[in-house]
N, C-alpha and C positions, 0 to 999 in steps of 0.2 A: 613426364613427371606425374607422380601418385595423385591424383585428384580425391582429396579427403574433406568433404563437407560437414563438420560437427555440428549436428543440431542440435541444440537442448530444447525438448520439446516442452510446450508450454503447462504450466502446471494442470492448469483446466483439463488440457488434452489428456495429459497422463494420467490423471485421476480418474476420468473416465474410462481410461485404457485398465488402469487396474481394478476395474468392476470385475474383469474376467479371471478366471479361478483356474483350477485344475478339475491288434485288431488289424493287425497287418493284412492286407488285401493283396493277393497275388496279381501282376501284371493283367489288366484287363484287356478285351480285343478292340481294336480301333475302330471308331465308328463314324459314320460320314456325317451325322446331323449332329448340331452342336447342342451341349447341356441347356436344360431348361432355365430359365432365369428364377432366381432365388426371392424370398420375398425382401432381401436385403439388398437386393439389386444387383449382385455380386457373386460368381462363382469361382471356386478356387480349386485347385490341386496342390496338395502335399507331396513332394517326391522326398525320400529318406534312402540312408544307406542300408546296409544288411540288418543293422541294429533295430531298427523299425520303432514305432511309437510306443512299444513294450520295453522299450530300454529304463523307463523310471526314471529318465532323466533328460536330456537335451530334447530328442525327439518327442517326447511325452509333453513337455511345454509347449513345443511349437502348435500340436495336436490339440491341447487345451484351448490353447489362444482360438483357433478355428470354430472349436465347439461352441464356445461362449458367445464367440462373433454372431453365431445363428441362434443361439438360445437353448443349444442342445448340451447334454452332459454325455459323460464317458458311457454311460449305462443307456442312454437312449440317444442314439446317433438315426435319428428319424428322417434326415434328410441328406444322410452318405448315400452316394451314389447319383444322387438327383443334382444338389448343389455344390456340393464339397466331397471330395475323395481323398485318398492316401494311396500310394504305391510306393512300394518298397523294392529298391535293387539289390538283389541277393550278391552281385559282383558290380565291379565298376564300369564292365563293358557293358552294362544297362543302363548307364545313366544317358546316353545320348539318344538311345531309343525311347526310354520312358519321358524324357523331356521333349522330344519330338510326338510323341503320341498325345502327351497332354496339349501339345501345341494344336495338332491336327482336329483333336476334340474342341477346340475353341474355348477354353476354360478363361474367364475375365483375368484371373491374376495366377500364375504358376510359381511355387514356391520349392526353393531348395535349400536343403539344411547342411551346413558344413562346407570347409574350403575344398574338400576335395570334389566338390561337383563344379568349381570355378572354371575349369578349362572346358568341361562339357557343356555347361551354361554359356559361356562366351561364344562358342561354336554356333550352338542353336540359335541363339538372341540374335547373333548378326545377321542369321538367314531369315529372320521374321521380324522386322523391326517394329510391325504393329502391334504384335504381342509383349503384353506386360510381363515382368520376370521378377522376381524376389530372390535374394541369396542372403542368408544368414551366417555370419561370421567370416565374412569377406568386405573388403573395402577398396579392392584393384579392378572390379569388372566397369571398365570407363565406358557403358555405353548409355543410349538416352532411354533405352527400354528395361533398364534393370535398376531395381531399388537394392543398395547395399545396406545391410544393418548390422552393426558391430556393438559392442558392449565393453563398460570398464571393466573388466573380471577382475583385473589387478585391485581396483576398488573394493569390489564384495569378497575377494580372497585375503586382503589386508583383515577384515574384521573377523572373519573365521580364523585366520592366524592369532589374533588378538584372543578369540574366545579360547583356544586351544593351549596357548600361554598361560591365559588366567587360571583354568582350569587345573595346569601343571602345578602351577604356584600354589594353587589353594590346597592341591593334594599334599604338598610337600615333597615332589619328585625331584630328587637330586641328578644333576649334570642330565637335565632332560634331552633325549632326541625325538625327532619328528622326522617323518618321511613323505614324500610326493611320489605318487604313481599316475604317470602322464599317459594319453592313450598315443596318438601318432604326433612326434614331435612337429612344432612349428609355432609361429609368433603368436598364436590365439592361447594355446595351451601353456607358453612359456609365461604370458600375463597372469595366470592361475597359480603358476608355480611360484615367480619372482614376489607377488603381491604377498601370498600367504607367508613365504618366509621374512618379508619384513614385516608383517603385523607381529609375528611370534618374536622377532628380534627387537621390537619395541618393548615388549615386556620382559623378555630374558635375553639379553645381548650376548650371553655366552652359550646359548643353544647350540646344538650340532644336529646338522641335517643329512639325509639320505635321499636320492631321488632315482627313480627308474621307468623307464619307457616300455610300455607292453607291444607299441608299433601297431596297435589294432585298436578298433571299439568294440569287439566283440569277443575277446578272450576272458573273460572273468577267472577262469582256472590259472592264468598266468599270475594276474594280479591277486588271487588268494595265496596262490604258491612265496610269491613274494614279501606278501605280507606278514605270513605266519614267520618267514625268516626273520623279517624286522621284529615283529613283536617279541619273540624268542630270543631277541638281541637287545631288550628293553627298550625299544621304541614306544614312546606313549601315545603319541596320535599318529595317523596316515591322512592325509588328503587326498584325494583322488578325481582327477579330471580326465576320466577316460571313457566316457559313454558307459555301454553297457559293460565292459571290462571292469569298471570301478565297483560292480556288485560285488566281484569277489572280495574286496578288500572288507567290505560290510560284512560280508559271510564269515569271513576268519574273526574279524572284531567280534561278531556276535557268538561265535564259539567259545570265544575265550574269556568272554565277560559272563556266559552260563557256567564257567570253570571257576569264576570267582576272581580271574585277572582283571586287574585295573588298565586296559587300553581301550582307545577308541578309535573310531574312525569318523572321518569328517566327508559328509555328503556334497553334492554339486548341481548345479543348476536348478533342480526341484527339491522340496524337502524331503528328504530320504530317510525320515524318522522311522517309518512304519516299515522301511526294508530291515532295518536293524532291530526291530523290538522283538524281546525275548520273553517279556512278562508283559503284564496288562498295563504296566506304567513304568517301565523300563525299556531303553533303547541303547545300542550299542552305537548309534550315531548322536555325538555329541551336540552337533549344528549340523547346516547345510548352506554352501555358499549360493543364493538365489539368484539365478539369471532369467532374469523375466522376460524368456524368448515370446512369451504370448503377447506381452506389451509391443515387443515389435511386429507381430503378425497383426494385431489391432491397427498398427499405424498404415502397414501396408494395405488391408483392407479397405479402410476408412478412406486411404487415398485414391484407391481405384473407385470406390462408393462415390465420394464428392468429387470425383473428376481433376483431383490435385496431382495423381501420381507424376513424378518424374523420374530419371534416372539422376540419383544422387547417393550419397553416405549419410547417414545418420548415425550419431554416436548416442547411446541408451545408457548413459553412466548413473553415478548414484544421485546426482543432483534431481535427475531426470527420473527417477525412482527404477532405474532400469537393472540395477543389482541391490542385494541387501544380504541380510542371513536370517535362519531361522531360530524361533526360540521355544520349539514343541517340548524338547526335553527337560523336565525338571532339574536336571544337574546344570543345567543353565541357570544358575540364580540369580537374584535380583541386582546384586553387588556385581556379578559378571556382567550383567545387561547393560548396567547403569554405566560400568567404562567401556563398554564396546558402543553403546550410544553417543557418548563424550567422543570418541575416535571418529564416529561417522560423522557428526555433526563439524570436527575440525577438519575433515576430508571435504565436505560441501562448501565450507566456507573460505577454502583454501589454505588453511593453516597447515596442515598436511598434505604433503605430495607425494605421491608413490609412483617409483620408477615401472615401467611398463614392459621393459626390455632387460635381458641378460647383460647386455654390454652396459647401460646404466646402473642396475642394481649393485654392479659389481665394484661401482664407484662408491658404495656406501660402507664404512668401516664395519669390518666384522661380517660383513655378506661372504658366503661361499664363492670361489673360485671355481670350483671343480663340477658344476653342476652339468647335466647333459642335455639342459635346456638351449634350444637353437631361436635365433631370431632371423627371420626370413629376411 
């Protein structure tokens, strides 16, 4: 039976964690000596898939968490290679070798990002019970030396759905259509999609929806092509939860807004306003669902530092400030923000409950029945 320990992190801990804000390295040689101890008393290696920390989304947020923990910045990684590092696997067959290498180098904590690492991490962690590991976006690696961190993506996605719908309503869009572009299908990405749709439907119960899965985290060209097709067929806004692939959606929205077309992209994981900017004051990214992966990294690093680390599953939801939305774009008017904040408070208080699976969401009146989303 799957062991899920929903940990609502105390407000003080999360407040400290949220002081965090926002180069990929080739596989290094295995060394026999352990890494040097850090000023913080913790050493860490981040392991990512092929999209690396330059994905401007999920992996970038994890890297920010590490940098801020050590007091470094994106521009000044003074302790990299000494007390923290990152290694990118260009193919999945490098997952196990990269995890084993980090284990051999005796990092205090080894972090993997994304559910595609789950099988590889399980294999290595079982062989190394004294090594501490952490995996983000997985809740089923039931080992005493693995910390699982998951997020309530459906809650944050609900808010950006509300934002997109309110903007369409303000613009007087008739029979509005919305799109969702996912990366690799799975329960985690399903939470993004069904949450977004529920948010839109709470404002526009007759809205129409389209969805598409790239089946990759690193194919922005495929997302861009699909986005163009949808925008040309009067889709108003597209929300992408596809890692680096989602940058293709933003690129297409940016091109069309430069041409004067009223279309929007919705960003994910990090505030992607800058990716969509086409003038000094305008961006094609209306808002972004903020998945504060950096908060999870801080939790794990502090657990090692404070000697409280254990194999468990923690869930960072909206109450724990693990998810949210961005307000950088001036197109997010105060009236729209006020209505989103009201919905946010209703989620935190329990007045609004959001389905997290496709199966549960399909029971909601008006929810689309033919999505490509899958529940694991």
